[in-house]
C-alpha positions, 0 to 999 in steps of 0.5 A, a space after each residue: 805387153 812390152 814397153 820400150 825404154 827411152 834411153 835418155 829418160 828411163 835409164 840412169 847409170 851409177 858408178 860406185 867405188 868402195 875402198 877397204 883396208 886389208 891386213 893379212 898376217 897368216 895363211 888363214 887370212 890369206 885363204 879367206 881373202 882369196 890371196 895366193 902366193 906361188 913360185 913360177 919358174 921357166 924350167 920347173 917341172 913341179 906343180 903349183 901349190 894353191 892357197 890351201 897348200 895343196 898341189 894343183 895340176 898347173 905346172 909352174 912353167 905354165 904359170 911363168 909363161 902366162 906372167 911373162 906373156 901377159 904382164 911383160 909382153 914376152 912373145 916367147 914366154 921365156 923370160 922376165 926382165 929383172 926388176 932392178 936391171 931391165 937389160 937382164 932377164 930371169 926365169 924365176 919370179 914369185 907372185 902374190 895374187 889378190 883375189 877380186 870380186 869383179 874385173 873392175 876391182 884393183 889395188 889403191 896405188 901407194 897402199 901396199 906394205 909387205 914384210 918378208 922373212 928370208 929363212 929364220 936367220 935373216 931379219 925381216 925385210 919390209 917392202 912398199 910400192 911406189 906408183 908410176 906417175 904416168 901410164 906406161 903399161 898396156 894392161 893398166 896402172 903399175 908401180 915398183 916394189 921397193 925396200 922401205 929402208 932403201 928405195 933404190 932396191 927395187 924387187 918387183 912390180 905391182 899391177 894395180 888393176 889386176 891385184 898382182 904383185 910380181 917379185 922378180 929382182 933385188 940387188 941387195 940381199 936378201 932378194 927374190 931371185 934366190 933358189 926356187 926350192 925355198 918356195 913362197 907362201 904367206 904365214 909364219 917364218 920358216 927355215 930356208 923359206 921365203 915367207 910373207 909374214 904380213 901384207 897390208 893394202 887398200 882395195 878398190 871395189 868397183 861396181 856399176 848400177 843401172 836403174 830402169 824406170 819402168 812406167 805403166 801408163 793408164 792404158 797399159 798393162 791392165 790385162 793379165 796372161 794368167 790362165 786363171 783369167 780365162 773362163 774357157 781356156 779352149 775358146 780363150 774367153 775372159 772371165 766376165 769380172 775383168 772384161 769391163 773395168 779390169 783390175 790387175 796386180 803387177 807382180 814382176 818386171 822383166 827386162 829384155 834385150 833387143 832380141 826379145 830374150 829376158 835378161 833379168 827379172 825383178 819381183 814386186 813386193 807387195 804386188 801393185 794394183 793397176 787399172 785404167 785410172 792409174 799410172 804406175 812407175 816401178 824402178 829396177 836396180 841392176 848391180 853388175 
């Protein structure tokens, strides 16, 4: 037996946000948090390196075109504007991608701090984010990545809603448009390498909850479809003990869409006793 929901009275919706501070100071940290760092290059023929520093089957040029098309609306996918000089373009960018649990997760604006080592002969440089004061991007909130000691030195763009940091510029050395062969990863400073030695940020985790109030009125759900209730399965006759004043036990609640397809099921523990003289309410929480 099915019962339709009254949208106004039987369903409650919640929007829940959690904010968490993260501090990444090693490759192991980055891997455990599902954070990747990689170089993209328009003309590159190499394959991307994953979080475990293992070569993938994704060409760096394919990654570049994705970044160019999606984040910078380059229809040709052949260029990215240099962050400090939008009249010029580059075929090189370094990316940090922060893994997300759901598509609603993202970064808290103004919370990003990243420390980089440019080889072992240059002092570490610290960069922070400065969020835009208004929404100018079709893909959500974004901000500038700038030098902490000289905020006029813009080195990249952060896209908060996707957790993506794109380093594609810098007009003061050291900057991120140096030789792509110097690589890009998270870990310990190394000669002739661009390394993120420390990364901190605050992540926003968003999930939604729907609460369904499933009501069984006194004349509803008092019979079972369990075959053990049949005295004769061929004839379909019901066991005598449940014909006059049946008592059933609700063990599970199924949620169906308008086409009659079950989309979720919840188990009731312990089973709930039900008869003609009682009404029962079971509420089901669905997180997504």
